[in-house]
N, C-alpha and C positions, 0 to 999 in steps of 0.2 A: 653574426647573429647565430643562433642554436636551433636546431631543426631535429626531429625523431626521426631516424632513417631505419627501415624495417627492410632487410633483404631476406626474400623467401629462396633464395638459389641455394640448393644442396641443404645443410643442415638448418641455414636460416639464423637469423640473430636481428635483434632489434637495440640502438643504442642511440644517444643524442650526440650530436657531431655539430662541430662550428663550421658554417661556410661564408664567405664573401658576400657582404649585400651586393645585389644585383645577379648573382648567379644564376643561370638558367637551369631546366632541368634535364638539358642535353650536356651542358658542362659536368654538371653534377655526377652524371651517369658515366661520363667518359673519364672522369676522373677517380669515381670509385669501382666502375667495371672494366679495367681497361682490357682491351683485346677481346671485347664483347660486342656483339651487335644488337643495338637497341630494338631491331625489329622481332627479336626473339623474346622480348619482355614486354608485359604489361606495365606501366609505369604510371602510378596514382599518387595524387598529392591530395591529401584530404579525404580519401577514399573516392576520388572521382579521378577518371583520366583525364590526362592534360597533354596538351601539345608540347613539342618538345622546347618551345621559346617561352614558356612560362616561366616568369622571375620569381624564384623562391622568397617566401616572406618569414619572417621570425615566427616560430611556432608551428611552423608547416610539418604535416608528418607524410614523408616521402615512403613508398611502397614500392619494391622492385620484385616482379613475379615472373618467373619465366614461363613462356607460352608454349615451348617445346622441351620435352624432357628425354636427354640424352640416353640412348640405350632402351627406352620402352619399347619399341619395335622388337628387339630381341627377344625381351623377356614374354612379350606377349606370344610371338612365336614359340618358344619352349612351352609355354602353357598349354597351348593350342595342341602341342604334340604331345604332352603328356596325357591330356585329356582324351585324345583319340586312341591312345594306346590300350 
């Protein structure tokens, strides 16, 4: 079956992908985001947060957005130092 996958990690992209019927959100995430922790992402289906055991349906829109941005603390620290100088 075909779903729309919107990945907002890094540069981001959107594309239609084929998944096997009966695929859960957790399985889909693990296959498409290997070595990443689901706890660090907000995963939505059709613009609504869902549980990890939600089974994807034909035509669903899956959006994966990071909740933590790597390196942001360092950037904020440098900006604070520049403003203070």
